[in-house]
N, C-alpha and C positions, 0 to 999 in steps of 0.2 A: 406322831410327828406334829408339832405345833407350828403353825404359820399364821400370818395375818388373816388368811382366808378361813382357817379353821376357827380362829377366834371370832371373826366377823359373823360367820354363819352358824356357829355353835355345833360344829361337826368334829369327828375324831380324826379323820384323814383329809388331806387337801386334794380330794378327788371329786370331781363333779361329773355327773351324767348330763350331757347337753340335751336340749330339746330336740326331738326328732319326730317328724310326721308319721303317724301310725306306728310308732315305736314307743314313744314316751307315754305309756299308760300306767295305771296304778301298780300293776304287778312288778314292773321293772323299777319304777321309782321307789317303791317300798323296799325292794330287795337291795338296791344300792344304799339307801339310807340306813337300813338295818345293818349293813356291812360297814358302816362308819363313814360313808361318803355322803354326797348330797344328790338324791334322786330328783328327777324333774318330770313333771307331767306337761305334755304339750297341749296348750289350750285350743289351738285351731284344729286339732284332730277331732275335737268334740263338736258335734253338729250345732249345739245350742249352749248358751250360758248355763242353763239348768243341767244339761248333760255334764258340763265341766264341774258344776257344784257336786253332782253325784259322784264323779270320778275322784274328786278331792276327798270326799267323805269315804269312798271305798278304799282309797290309799291310806287314810288315817285309821281305818279299821285294821290295817296290816302293819302299821308302824307308829311308834310314838316319837320317832326321831324327826328332825327338821326335814321338810321337803320344799322343793321349788316348783313354780309353774312358769313355763316358757310362754311368752306372748310376743308373737311376731307381728309387726306393724307393716301391713302390705300397702304398696302404692296402687290402690284400686279405687274405682268410682263406687262400687258396691262394697263398702268396707264392712267387716264383721261388726257386731254390736259390742264395741270395745268398752263402753261404760258398764254394761251388764257383765262382761267378762271380768272386769276389775272388781266389781261388786261381789261376784262369786268367789274370787280369790280372797278378798278381805273377809267376807262373811265365813269363809271356810277355815280361817285361822292359819293361812299360809304365811310363812315368815320370810321367804325369799322369792323374788321374781327375776327371771332371766328375760330381758327384753332383747329383741333382734329386729333387723329391718330398719325402718325409718326411725327418726328421732322420737323417743318416748316422752318428750317433755310434757305433752298434754295430760299424761296420767301420773306424773311424778308427785304432784301435790297430794293426790288421794293415797298413793302408796306410802308416802312419807308420813302423812297424818295417821296412818294405820300402823306405823312402826315397822313397815316391811323394808327389808334390805333389797337393793336393786343392783344387779350385775348386767351390763349391756355388752352384747357381742359386737366386736369391731374388727375390721379387716385392715385398718390403717391407724397410724399414730394420731393423725389429725381428727379422725372420728373418735378415738379414745379420749383425746383432750376435750372434745365437745361433750362427751358423756360425763366427764369429770366436772365440766363447767355447769351442767344442768343439775348436778347433785347426785349422780350415780355413786354408789358406795364402792363399786369395783367394776372392772371390765374383763371380758374374755377376749384375748387378742388372738385372732384367727389367722394363721399363716396360709400361704398359697397351697400347702399340702392338704388342707382340710377337705373333707367331703362336704357337699352342699355348695354354698355360695362363698367363694374366696375373695370377692371384690374384683376390682379391675387393675390393681397395681402390681400383682404378681410378685409380692415380696414374701420369701419364705421365712420361717420362724428363726432361723439362725441369725437373720438380720433384724427382723421385726421385734423380737423379744428384747434384745438389748436397747433398741431404739425406744421402745415403750418404757423400759426402766430408766432411761435417761430423762424422759419427759414427764412422766406421770408422778403424781403425789399419792394417788389412791392405789390399793393393791390390784394386781391383775393375775389372771390364770392364763396358761398357754393352751391353745386349742389347735389341732391339726398335727397329725403325726404322733399322737400320744397313745402308747400301747402298754408300757411296762415300767419297771423301776428305772431303767436307763432314761426313758423319756422324762420321768419326774425329776431325777437328779440334774439332767441337762437343763431342764426348764428352770429349776431353782437356781442353777449356776448363772443363768442369763437374766435373772431378776424377777421371775414369776414367783408367786406365792402358792402355786398349786397348778393342777392340770384339769382340763375338760376333755372327756372322752366321748366320742359319738360312735363311730363305726365299731370300735372295740366292744362297746356294750351291746351292740346288736348281736354279736356273736357270743352271747351268754345263754345259759339255760333258761333264765327267767324272762328273757326278752320275748314279748308276746307276738312274735312274727313266725311265718312259715319256716319249717326246717330247710327248705330250699334256699332261703335267703342266707341263713347261717352257713350252710354248706358252700354257697357261692363265695362268700367272704373268705372262708378258710382256704378255698381252692385258688383264690386270686393271688396275683403278685402285685408288686408296686408298679408294674407296667400296664396293669389292666384297667386303669381309670382313664376317662376322657373328659375334656372340657367342652361343654355344649353351650349354646346360646351366647357365644362371645360376640357375634355381630349385633346382637340386641343389647349388649352391655348388661346382661343379666347372667353372667357366667356361672355355671354350675359344674362341679366335679361329680361325675357319676361312674358307676361300674359299666364297662362296655358290654353290650349285647347286640343282637340283631337290630333292634329298634334304634339303639344309639347310633350304630353305623349308618342306618338309613337317614337318621336326622343329620348327621355330619355331611352326608352326601348332598342333602338338600341345601345345607349351608354353603357348601362349595359351589353348587350349581347356581344358586340365586344371589350369592354375594351380598352386596349392599341393598338389594331389593327384597331380602328376606323379611318376612313379618311373622308375628307370633302365630297367626292363623296357619301358616305354611307347615308348622311343626306341632300343631296342637295334638295330633293323634299320638305323637311320641311323648308328650309331657303332661297332658291334662288328664286328671282322674286316674293316674297310674298307681298311686301308692296303695289303695285297697287291693288292687289286682296283684301287686307284687307281695306286699307284706302279709296280707291275709290269705290270699289264694295260692301264692307261690308260683305265679305265672312270670317267670324270670325274663321273658323276652317281650313283655307287654309294653315296655317303655323305659324311660330314663329315670333311674333312682340314685339318690346320693350315696356316695361311698368315698372314703378317703384313701390316699396312697398308703396309709398305714395298714391296709389289707395285707401288704407284703410281710408284715410282722405278726400276723394273726394266724395261728396254727392249731387252735383248739377252741372248744366251746365250754368254758368253765362256769361254775356258779359265780354270781357277783361277789360273794364273800371270798371264794378262792382267788378270784381275779384281784380284788383289792388287797387282800392279805399278801398275795404274791408280789404285787407292786411295791408295797411298803417294805416287805422283807428284802426284796432285791435292792431297793433304794438304800436301806440301812446298811446292807452289806457293801455296796459300792462306796458309800461315804466312809464307812469304818475301815475298809480294807484297801480297795483299789486306790481311792483318792488319798488316803492317809499315807500310803507308802511314798508318795511323791514329796511329802514333807519330812520324810525320815532324814535324820542327821547323817 
C-alpha cells in the first residue's frame, strides 16, 4: 500500500510504531521495520546520549530498513542533553525523527541539514499547523483516545482527523485507537496517510516488556483506562490499577490545591518497575482505549501483515459493494 507517508519515509506499509518509554528499544524497532513499517527507538529511555548511540547501532545490526528515533522535549529546568542526543541520531545514520512535547524548532536546522525527515506528534490542529510552519515533514495527529498525553482539548479522532485534513498541506498519520485494518481504512478515509500504533505494539512478541504488561493489555477493555493529572493540565491516559485509583482519590481530595509532589509516588520512576519488572500496581503507565480491541500477542510481522490484509479486503469488498450499480 503506497501513501504519501510510505513514500516520505521509504517504508513498505503506512504503519508507524510510536515512541514509548521503556518499550521503544532496538528489538521492537527492528522487528517493526523488518515487517515493513517504521520502528522507533525512544531516546529518553536511554540514560545518556552514548547509550542512545549504542542502541541505534544495536538496532541497525538487526535491520537494514529505515528506523526512527523519538525525541520528547520536556518542559523541565534540568533538560536532557538535547544537542548530544541529536548528534547521536545524526551520527547513527537515522533517517526519521519523531518529535513530541514542546516545539522542536531549536533542533530543526540540524536535522534538516542532515537530511532527516521530521514527524511531530500533535494533539490539536493548531499545534499541527505550527509544526508545518517550522518545517516538519509530517505530523502525527493524536486523538483523545490515545494512550499517554492526549492534550487538553478532548477531541477524538472522528473529528480531529478530518479537521487536520481540511487545514494541513503536509501528510499526517492518525494516532489513538489504531489497532487493525479497520483502523487503517477509517483513518485513510478521514484524510490520514497512515497510522501510528502505540499500545497495540506493546502487546507483541518482540516488545521488550514483561509478560505481565502484555497480559494486562489483552485482559483490559475499552473501559479500563483513566485520565490522570488533569488538574495539573498534564493529562495522561493510563491503565487503571490500585496506584491509579489512589492517585485519582488524591486529585478529588485536593482539587485545585494538588501539586505534582502530592502524586509523585504514583507517577515518578514507574516505567522500569512496570515494563521491566512486571509490577503492575507500582504506578500509572500509559495505555490507550484501544486495549479493548487487543485480544492476542502476535509477532510484529503477523500484526502488520494482518492489518494490511484486512485493510485491502475492506477496500476491495465491503467498501466496493456500496458503489455497485
